N, C-alpha and C positions, 0 to 999 in steps of 0.2 A: 502494500501499501506505500501511494504518496504519503511523507514521513508533513510531518504538521514544520511552519519558518513561522520563525518575527526577523526580522532584517535581515532578513540572508541565512541567519542561523538557522540549520537546525535544532530542533526541540520535539528532547527524546523523552522524559522526564521530567517531572516534578521539580526536581533537584535545578533544574533548564530555566524554569518561568519564574518572576521577579516572587521578590519573600510576601507573603502576606494577603496576598491573588486569591482572589476565589473564581475565576472561569473568564473567558474572553468572548473577544468580538472574530469572529473568521470569514471568511471569503473562498470559498471551494471551485471551483472551475472544470468544463474535460473540455473534451478534441474538440469540439461544434463552440465555445465558445461561449457557449451559455455561462451563467454563475449565482450561486445563492450568497446571499449573506447570515447570517444566523450568530449566535449565543450558545458560549454552551461551559457546561459546571462545572471544575475540577473533583465537589463532592458531592451527594445525596446522599439527607438521610431515609435510613431506613427502620421502620417498626418492626421491633422482635415482638415478639408473647413473654408477659415474665417471666420471670426466674421461679424454679417448687420455694413454693412458699410468702409471694409476697403475692399481690393482684397489678401493678404498674407496669402497663407495657413498656418498653424502652425505648429510646428513642438512638440508634449509632448511626457515625458519621462514621460515610466508609468513599474510599476517591473509586471516580466516576470510570465508567470506560470511556474517557475523551482519548486517549490515543487514535483509537482505531475509529474511533467516530465519524462517519460522513454527516449525514443532518437529518432533522425533521420532516423534508420535504421529499412528499413522497416519489418523483422525479430521481430526484440526487438521487435516495438508496435501495434506485432499480439499478442507477450504474455502476455497471463494475469496473473491479479499482483499475484496469489498462485506464481506463476510461476519463479521469479524473487524471488532471493534466497542470494545476495544483493547491493544497491544503493551506492558507495564507492569516496567518493571525492578524489584526491587523489595531488591537490594541488592548490590553491586559485592563480588568476590571480588581478590585480593592471590596465591594462590596453589593450584595445582589441589585437595588436599585441600581448599583453603577452601570452597572454591569445591564440592563433592563436598557439604561438608558444613552447607555454609547452603543448598546444595539439600535436605537429609535435615531439614531441624531447619525450616521452611517446607512441609514434606507433610507430618511429622508433628504438628507443633507446629495446622494448618492442619483434620486427622486426614480430613485426602483418598482414606481409603481408605474409609472409611464414609459420604462421602457424592454425593449425586445427582448435584452444583451442579457437582464435579470427573472431569475428565476422567479421572486418573492413574490407576492400577492396579494398581501395586505401585513398590511403591523400592525402588533398589537390586537388582533382580532377586531380592530375597531375601524379603517380605515385601511379596504379594498379599493386594487385596479380596476376594478367593474363600476364604482362607485365617482371614477371620473371621469368616464368612460364620455358621457355628453357636455361635455367643456373640454370647448376648450385649447390645444395644447400648450399656448403660449398663456391661458387663465391659472396653467397648474403651476408652473417653472419656477 
């Protein structure tokens, strides 16, 4: 699989990311020039059953499968490994809210909802490319 790259340096483990970061914004592209921008957390929280003799469920934080992650997008998930030309980390985030902000900022700045190159079809589940179809291009840019 194509490795994650940040500022022309390959990222192979959590040792290669800035200390304190919780996730990253990424751009993934394929041989046809299609791109997708998204976010990925380094950690996920899992709820476990209570230990014997206790009632409270346990919450355990573990490392996510970010190294092999492709995307949440259905089209990107179907891409074969050889089709992916690059997986670039655009920016690191230090809180979950910062992660969401950076993703939204990148999506709006690059105008992904109006571009044929990007596969992103919504932002935050609130702004959809189909909502902008009736507007002339100059009003959206």
